C-alpha positions as CSV (number, residue, x, y, z in Angstrom):
1,M,160.4,80.5,-113.9
2,G,157.1,82.1,-112.6
3,L,155.2,80.5,-115.4
4,F,156.7,77.1,-114.7
5,N,155.8,77.3,-111.0
6,S,152.2,78.3,-111.9
7,A,151.8,75.4,-114.3
8,S,153.4,73.0,-111.8
9,S,150.9,74.1,-109.1
10,K,147.9,73.6,-111.3
11,Q,149.1,70.0,-112.2
12,T,149.7,69.0,-108.6
13,L,146.6,70.6,-107.1
14,T,144.2,67.7,-107.6
15,E,141.9,66.1,-105.1
16,E,144.0,62.9,-105.1
17,A,147.2,65.0,-104.5
18,V,145.5,66.9,-101.7
19,R,144.5,63.6,-100.0
20,Q,148.0,62.2,-100.4
21,S,149.6,65.3,-98.9
22,L,147.2,65.2,-95.9
23,S,147.8,61.5,-95.4
24,V,151.1,62.3,-93.6
25,I,149.1,63.8,-90.7
26,N,148.4,61.3,-88.0
27,D,145.9,61.5,-85.1
28,P,148.2,60.8,-82.2
29,D,145.5,59.1,-80.2
30,L,144.0,56.9,-82.9
31,R,147.4,56.3,-84.4
32,R,146.3,56.5,-88.0
33,D,146.4,59.2,-90.6
34,I,143.4,61.5,-91.0
35,V,142.7,60.4,-94.6
36,S,142.3,56.7,-93.7
37,L,140.3,57.7,-90.7
38,G,137.8,59.5,-93.0
39,F,138.4,62.9,-91.4
40,V,139.1,64.7,-94.7
41,K,135.8,66.0,-96.2
42,N,134.7,68.4,-99.0
43,I,137.9,69.2,-100.8
44,Q,137.5,72.2,-103.1
45,I,140.2,73.4,-105.5
46,T,139.9,76.7,-107.4
47,G,143.1,77.6,-109.3
48,T,145.8,77.7,-106.6
49,T,143.3,77.9,-103.7
50,V,142.5,74.8,-101.7
51,A,139.7,74.6,-99.2
52,V,139.2,71.5,-97.1
53,V,137.0,70.4,-94.2
54,I,138.6,68.1,-91.5
55,E,135.9,66.5,-89.4
56,L,137.2,65.3,-86.0
57,T,135.6,62.8,-83.6
58,T,134.9,65.5,-80.9
59,P,134.9,69.3,-80.7
60,A,137.1,68.8,-77.6
61,C,140.0,67.2,-79.5
62,P,143.2,68.1,-77.7
63,V,145.3,68.4,-80.9
64,K,142.7,70.3,-83.0
65,D,144.9,73.4,-83.5
66,Q,148.0,71.4,-84.1
67,M,146.3,69.3,-86.8
68,K,144.9,72.4,-88.5
69,E,148.4,73.9,-88.6
70,E,149.9,70.7,-90.0
71,A,147.2,70.6,-92.7
72,E,147.8,74.2,-93.8
73,Q,151.6,73.5,-94.0
74,A,151.1,70.3,-96.0
75,L,148.8,72.1,-98.6
76,R,151.2,75.0,-99.0
77,K,154.0,72.6,-99.5
78,L,151.9,70.9,-102.2
79,G,151.7,74.3,-104.0
80,A,148.5,75.9,-102.8
81,E,148.9,79.7,-102.5
82,E,145.7,80.2,-100.5
83,V,144.7,77.6,-98.0
84,R,141.4,77.4,-96.0
85,V,141.1,74.6,-93.5
86,E,137.8,74.3,-91.6
87,M,137.8,72.1,-88.5
88,T,134.5,70.5,-87.6
89,S,133.5,67.5,-85.6
90,R,131.0,64.7,-85.3
91,V,131.2,62.9,-82.0
92,T,131.6,59.2,-82.3
93,S,129.4,56.7,-80.5
94,P,129.8,53.0,-79.7
95,G,128.6,50.3,-82.2
96,A,125.0,49.4,-82.4
97,A,125.6,46.5,-79.9
98,R,126.5,49.0,-77.3
99,R,123.9,51.7,-77.9
100,S,121.4,51.9,-75.0
101,A,117.8,51.2,-75.7
102,M,117.0,53.2,-72.6
103,L,118.9,56.3,-74.0
104,P,118.7,55.9,-77.8
105,A,119.6,59.5,-78.6
106,V,122.6,59.6,-76.3
107,K,125.9,58.9,-78.0
108,N,128.2,58.3,-75.0
109,T,127.6,57.6,-71.4
110,I,130.4,58.2,-68.9
111,A,130.4,57.3,-65.2
112,V,132.5,59.6,-63.0
113,A,133.3,57.5,-59.9
114,S,135.4,57.4,-56.8
115,G,136.3,54.6,-54.4
116,K,135.7,56.8,-51.4
117,G,134.0,60.0,-50.5
118,G,135.6,63.4,-49.9
119,V,137.8,63.4,-53.1
120,G,135.9,66.1,-54.9
121,K,134.3,63.8,-57.4
122,S,131.1,65.8,-57.9
123,S,133.0,69.1,-58.4
124,V,135.2,67.4,-61.0
125,A,132.1,65.9,-62.7
126,V,130.3,69.2,-62.9
127,N,133.3,71.1,-64.2
128,L,134.1,68.4,-66.8
129,A,130.5,68.6,-68.1
130,V,130.6,72.4,-68.4
131,A,134.0,72.2,-70.1
132,L,132.7,69.8,-72.7
133,A,129.7,72.0,-73.3
134,E,131.9,75.0,-73.7
135,E,133.8,73.2,-76.5
136,G,130.6,72.8,-78.4
137,S,129.3,69.4,-77.4
138,T,125.8,68.6,-76.3
139,V,126.1,67.4,-72.7
140,G,123.8,66.1,-69.9
141,L,124.5,65.2,-66.3
142,I,122.7,62.8,-64.1
143,D,123.2,63.3,-60.3
144,A,123.2,59.6,-59.4
145,D,124.0,60.2,-55.8
146,I,120.4,59.5,-54.7
147,Y,121.1,59.9,-51.0
148,G,123.2,63.1,-51.2
149,P,122.4,65.0,-54.4
150,S,124.7,68.0,-54.9
151,A,124.2,69.0,-58.6
152,P,121.4,71.5,-57.8
153,L,123.7,73.5,-55.6
154,M,126.8,73.2,-57.8
155,F,124.9,74.3,-61.0
156,G,123.1,77.2,-59.2
157,L,119.8,75.4,-59.5
158,N,119.1,75.0,-55.7
159,G,115.4,75.3,-55.0
160,K,114.4,74.8,-58.6
161,Q,112.0,72.1,-59.5
162,T,111.4,70.2,-62.7
163,Y,108.1,69.3,-64.2
164,V,106.4,66.5,-66.1
165,Y,104.9,67.1,-69.5
166,E,103.6,65.1,-72.5
167,N,106.0,65.0,-75.5
168,A,105.1,64.8,-79.2
169,N,104.8,61.0,-78.9
170,G,102.2,61.2,-76.2
171,E,104.7,60.0,-73.5
172,R,104.9,61.6,-70.1
173,K,108.4,62.9,-69.6
174,I,110.4,64.8,-67.0
175,A,112.0,68.0,-68.3
176,P,115.7,68.4,-67.3
177,L,116.9,71.8,-66.1
178,E,119.7,73.5,-67.8
179,A,122.7,75.5,-66.6
180,Y,125.9,76.6,-68.4
181,G,124.9,74.6,-71.5
182,V,124.4,71.4,-69.6
183,K,121.1,69.5,-69.2
184,V,120.9,68.4,-65.5
185,I,118.6,66.1,-63.6
186,S,118.8,65.3,-59.9
187,L,116.5,63.8,-57.3
188,G,117.1,67.2,-55.6
189,F,114.7,68.7,-58.3
190,L,112.0,66.2,-57.4
191,V,112.0,66.1,-53.5
192,D,112.2,68.7,-50.8
193,P,116.0,69.6,-50.5
194,D,115.7,69.5,-46.7
195,Q,114.1,66.0,-46.7
196,A,116.3,63.0,-46.0
197,V,116.0,60.2,-48.6
198,I,115.6,57.1,-46.5
199,W,115.3,54.3,-49.0
200,R,116.5,50.8,-49.3
201,G,118.7,49.9,-52.2
202,P,116.0,48.7,-54.6
203,M,114.2,52.0,-54.2
204,A,117.3,54.0,-55.0
205,A,118.1,51.8,-58.0
206,G,114.6,52.4,-59.3
207,A,115.0,56.1,-58.9
208,L,118.2,56.0,-60.9
209,K,116.5,54.1,-63.7
210,Q,113.7,56.8,-63.8
211,L,116.3,59.5,-64.1
212,M,117.5,57.8,-67.2
213,S,114.4,56.5,-68.9
214,D,111.7,59.1,-67.9
215,V,113.7,62.3,-68.6
216,E,113.5,63.9,-72.1
217,W,117.2,64.1,-72.8
218,G,117.0,64.7,-76.5
219,E,120.2,64.2,-78.5
220,L,123.4,64.3,-76.5
221,D,127.0,63.8,-77.3
222,Y,127.9,63.0,-73.7
223,L,125.8,62.0,-70.7
224,I,127.8,62.1,-67.5
225,F,126.8,60.2,-64.4
226,D,128.0,61.7,-61.1
227,L,128.0,58.5,-59.0
228,P,128.0,58.1,-55.2
229,P,131.3,56.9,-53.7
230,G,132.0,53.3,-53.4
231,T,130.9,50.2,-55.3
232,G,127.3,49.6,-54.2
233,D,123.8,49.3,-55.5
234,I,123.8,52.4,-57.7
235,Q,127.0,51.4,-59.5
236,L,125.7,47.9,-60.2
237,T,122.3,49.2,-61.3
238,L,123.9,51.6,-63.7
239,T,126.2,49.0,-65.3
240,Q,123.4,46.4,-65.5
241,S,120.9,48.9,-67.0
242,I,122.9,50.5,-69.9
243,P,126.2,49.7,-71.7
244,L,128.4,52.5,-70.4
245,T,130.9,53.9,-72.9
246,G,133.4,54.2,-70.1
247,A,134.2,55.3,-66.6
248,V,136.6,57.9,-65.1
249,I,138.0,57.4,-61.6
250,V,138.6,60.5,-59.4
251,T,141.1,60.1,-56.5
252,T,143.3,62.2,-54.3
253,P,147.0,61.3,-54.1
254,Q,147.2,59.7,-50.6
255,D,147.4,56.0,-50.2
256,V,144.0,55.5,-48.5
257,A,142.2,57.2,-51.4
258,L,144.3,55.3,-54.0
259,A,143.5,51.9,-52.4
260,D,139.8,52.6,-52.7
261,A,140.2,54.0,-56.3
262,R,141.9,50.7,-57.3
263,K,138.8,48.9,-55.9
264,G,136.5,51.1,-58.0
265,L,138.6,50.6,-61.1
266,R,138.6,46.8,-60.6
267,M,134.8,46.9,-60.3
268,F,134.4,48.5,-63.7
269,E,136.9,46.1,-65.2
270,R,134.9,43.2,-63.7
271,V,131.7,44.3,-65.3
272,Q,133.5,45.0,-68.6
273,V,133.2,48.8,-68.6
274,P,136.3,50.5,-70.1
275,V,138.2,52.7,-67.7
276,L,138.9,55.9,-69.6
277,G,141.4,57.1,-67.1
278,I,142.3,58.4,-63.6
279,I,142.1,62.0,-62.5
280,E,144.1,63.2,-59.5
281,N,142.2,65.9,-57.6
282,M,143.6,68.0,-54.8
283,S,147.0,67.2,-56.3
284,Y,148.8,70.1,-54.6
285,F,148.2,73.5,-53.0
286,I,149.8,76.8,-53.8
287,A,149.6,79.2,-50.9
288,P,148.1,82.5,-52.2
289,D,150.2,84.7,-49.9
290,T,153.6,83.2,-50.5
291,G,153.3,81.2,-53.7
292,K,154.8,78.2,-51.9
293,R,153.6,74.8,-53.0
294,Y,152.4,72.2,-50.5
295,D,151.6,68.5,-51.3
296,I,149.0,68.3,-48.6
297,F,147.7,64.8,-49.7
298,S,151.1,63.7,-51.1
299,H,151.5,63.9,-54.9
300,G,151.7,61.7,-58.0
301,G,149.7,58.8,-56.6
302,G,147.2,59.1,-59.4
303,Q,149.9,58.8,-62.1
304,R,151.5,55.8,-60.3
305,A,148.1,54.1,-60.0
306,A,147.3,54.7,-63.7
307,T,150.7,53.3,-64.7
308,E,150.3,50.3,-62.3
309,M,146.8,49.5,-63.6
310,N,147.6,50.2,-67.3
311,V,145.0,52.9,-67.8
312,P,145.4,56.5,-69.0
313,F,146.3,59.3,-66.5
314,L,144.0,62.1,-67.6
315,G,145.6,64.8,-65.5
316,E,145.8,66.5,-62.1
317,I,143.8,69.3,-60.5
318,P,145.2,71.4,-57.7
319,L,143.5,72.1,-54.4
320,V,142.1,75.6,-54.7
321,M,139.6,77.6,-52.7
322,E,137.9,78.6,-55.9
323,M,136.8,75.1,-56.6
324,R,134.9,75.0,-53.3
325,E,133.6,78.6,-53.7
326,G,132.4,77.9,-57.2
327,G,130.5,74.8,-55.9
328,D,128.9,76.8,-53.1
329,E,128.0,79.7,-55.3
330,G,126.6,77.5,-58.1
331,K,129.1,78.8,-60.6
332,P,131.6,76.1,-61.6
333,L,135.3,77.1,-61.6
334,V,135.6,76.8,-65.4
335,V,133.0,79.6,-65.6
336,R,133.8,81.5,-62.5
337,N,137.5,81.9,-63.3
338,P,138.0,80.6,-66.9
339,E,141.5,82.0,-67.3
340,S,142.9,80.4,-64.2
341,E,145.5,77.6,-64.3
342,T,143.0,75.2,-62.6
343,A,140.3,75.9,-65.2
344,Q,142.8,75.3,-68.0
345,S,143.8,72.0,-66.3
346,I,140.2,70.9,-66.2
347,R,139.6,71.7,-69.8
348,E,142.7,69.7,-70.8
349,I,141.4,66.8,-68.8
350,A,138.0,67.1,-70.5
351,R,139.8,67.0,-73.9
352,Q,141.8,64.0,-72.9
353,M,138.7,62.2,-71.7
354,A,136.9,62.9,-75.0
355,A,139.9,61.6,-76.9
356,Q,139.8,58.4,-74.8
357,I,136.1,58.0,-75.6
358,S,136.9,58.3,-79.4
359,I,139.7,55.7,-79.0
360,T,137.3,53.3,-77.2
361,N,134.6,53.8,-79.8
362,I,136.8,53.5,-82.9
363,S,138.8,50.6,-81.6
364,G,135.7,48.7,-80.5
365,Q,137.3,47.7,-77.2
366,S,134.0,47.9,-75.4
367,Q,132.1,44.7,-74.9
368,P,128.4,44.4,-73.9
369,L,127.8,43.8,-70.3
370,T,125.6,40.8,-69.3
371,I,123.9,40.4,-65.9
372,E,125.0,36.7,-66.1
373,L,128.6,37.8,-65.8
374,L,128.0,39.7,-62.6
375,Q,126.2,36.7,-61.2
376,Q,129.1,34.3,-62.1
377,N,131.6,36.7,-60.4
């Protein structure tokens, strides 16, 4: 019986059989099997040993571990006695029509926005950027709040200044600063932090364009824009200047914030920028002394708004003092207290956002923005 099993294993362990066995594994977000998606790479069979590489669309894939376990089980069921599954990634990017000429080496551009101020958007943007970098992605962040830049403080770069240099092509470029694996640029690195920026809209818009085109970003998987609140000049300048991969809306649960979040979401829809999802920040508060939960700003509004507007709900982040303390200390929460429940929530939201980016890129739902469309509307 042992000889029969050995012979049977050798007959079934072919590359075609391996691919067929792995074709039962589906990517739950892309809704296709990993073989037809082209994820299965470099199959090697030596006797009853099978080694395979599975290349995902992002290192922040939320089902990476589950997919690896399913692949190992499928190969053992096929007859492999020793299984080696290596999980790698290559971040997707939009089609050529949606690649930015201004940012040619940046794969994906994501706007983090809010309809109103005070919802913790900048804290969320900074922590999402760091979480993506921790997963192995190359990440940049543009502090697009020209009038109130906060990235220098939140990244622990307050008082630091960037510099201009000549690159290999003889172009004069601004060097971004780096913290926690994220390349960062902010007007706060270029002007006196105590100096008020008193500019009209066109001047602020021009500054944003410079932060995109004049900075030496290098190759990035994700470039996050921390936008000012509202739907003004900066938002329109950004959507007119580059074809954004998508936008994320940050809100708090109460009705006044949700009303403004809906306006922000409608703005992005109007200019044909895919909305990757809604994040509910300050979702609830757990009293540290009693452990009692308080829904200070109500609860569940972000989920309801996402359902109502037919966009993904990426997750909720509780109201915790450490979020504020991390911002003030220049040490984002996912670094300051990486094992906390809040840090885990932020990481999961970053993974869900990365998954939505992959869905958008592969499905080709994004459409190029034209200035004419804005003028017509």
